[in-house]
N, C-alpha and C positions, 0 to 999 in steps of 0.2 A: 709602673710606679705612678705615672701621671694619672692613670685611671683611678687608682686607689686614693690619691689625694682628692680628686674630684668627687668620688663617691662619699668619702668621709665628710667633706665640706658640705655636700648636699644633705647628708644625714643630720649634721649639726644644725644646719639652717632650717630643715623641716621640723626638727624638734623645737627649736626656738619659736617658729611660727605657730606650731600647734599649741605650745604652752601659752603664748600670747593671746591666741584666739580663745583658749579656754578661760584665761583670766578675765578677758573682756566679757565673755558670756556669763561668767559668774557675777561680775559687777553689775550687769544689766538685768539679771534675774531678780524680780521683786521679792522672791522668797528667800534669797540668800544675801542680798545687799544690806549693809548696816542700817541705812536710813529707813528702809522698808521694814526691817525687823522691829525697830522702835515704833513705827506706825502700827504694825500688827499687835504689838504688846499693848499699846494704848487702846486699840479697838477691843482687844480681848478683855482688858481690865474694865472697860466701860460697860461691857455686857454683864448683866447679872443673871443670865440664864445658864443653867448647867450645860456643859458640853455633852453631846451624845457620845456614848461609847462607840469606838470605831467598828465594833462587830454588829451594831444595830443597823439593819437595813429597813427601808420603808416596807410596810406590810401590804399584802395584796388585798383587794376588795373583799373577798369572802371572809378573811380573817378580821378585817376591820368591822364587818357586820357582826361578828361574834363579840368584838370588843364593846360594841354599843349596848349589849345586853348585860354587861358585867355590873354587879351591884358594888358601888363604892361608898366609902365613908367609914365610920367607926362601927365595927360589927362585934357585938358581944358574943362570946363563945361559952362553952361549958366550963365549969370549975373556976369561974371568975376571970378567965383569960379574955383577951380582946385582940382584934386585928384591925389595923388601920390601912385601908386600901384606897389609893388615890390614882387617878388617871394622869398621865404625863401630858401636859398641854402642849409641849414642844415636840413630842414624838407620838403621833396618833397610834393608838393600839397598844402602847406600852403602859405598864402599871408599876407602881412602887407599893410593896406590901411590907408592913412593919408589924412586929409583935415583940413580946418580951424576949430579948436576946437574939433576935434575928431580923434581917432586912433583905428583901429580895427584889430583883428587877425582873418583871414577868411580862410575857406576851401570850396572846391567845393561840391555841392549837386546835385544829379541827378534830372533831370526834365523830364516831359513827352512831353514838347513842343519843346525841342531842344535849348532853351535859356540857356545861361551859368549863373549859380547861385552860388554865394559865400555867406557864412553865418558866422556871429559871433553870435552863439546861446546865449552866456552869455549876450552880450550887446543888442541883438535883431536887429542887423544890417544885411541888405541884399543888395548885389551888384548884379544887373541884367545886363548882357551883351547881347544885341541883335546885329543883323548884322549891324545896322546903328547908334546905340547909346547905352550908358550905363547910369544907374542911381543907386543912393544909397538911400535906404529907411530905416527909423527907424520904425520897426514894433511895438515896445513898445508904442511909442507915435503916431503912425499912420500918419507919415508925410514923405515927400520926402526931403532928405538932399541935394542932388545934382541931377541935371537932364541935359540931353543933353550933357553928357560927351562923348568925342569922341577921339579915337585913330586915327591916319592917315588912317588906313585901313577902319575904320568905316566911316570916312568922305568920302572916295572914294565910298563906297556902298551907302551912303546917296545921294551923287551927282548923281550917276547912277540911283537911284530910282526917282529922279526929272526928269531926261531925259527920262527914260523908266519906267514909273510907273508899279508896279505889277498889275496883274489882280485883280479885286474886288472879295472878298470872295462870295458875293451874287450879281449876275448880274441881275438886275431888267429889263433890256432891252430884255432879251431873255426868259422871263417867258412866258410859254404857258398858255393862258387863254382860258377857255371854255365859249362860248357864249350860250351854250345850257342850258336851265333851264326848 
């Protein structure tokens, strides 16, 4: 019986010490103390920069090199549509794309073809930038949202392609045929 009293007293004392040390740790933690919370709120309200979404990770060097070649600005598209594409100054490699009725947060993705591809994986949007035009596609619904969007540099390439067309991928005029059968 004496052991049972000693054990229960030890258990109660341990619990009290544990709770006391936990309370002390919480009060000294700058993220959970009341004074620090108000200081953090003041710091957050004084900042005028938008917060990065938690899913955004810093991009690797090869992807940042792709981002340097993205045409930004107000890009006119076919049928009177237009796209406004801006680089995020606070998150290198990330872009904000806006059009009539949509807004996407995009980042570059490597391709094997050399085309510049930006994606908003959550929304299913893909921006493809070729030498002579760009287009916005909605992969979830399988449709094109904007086509023939062109930066002035792309317009110049498109005009040059009209004057000096690129060679065909398959030249049927130079195919050697064998008449021996």
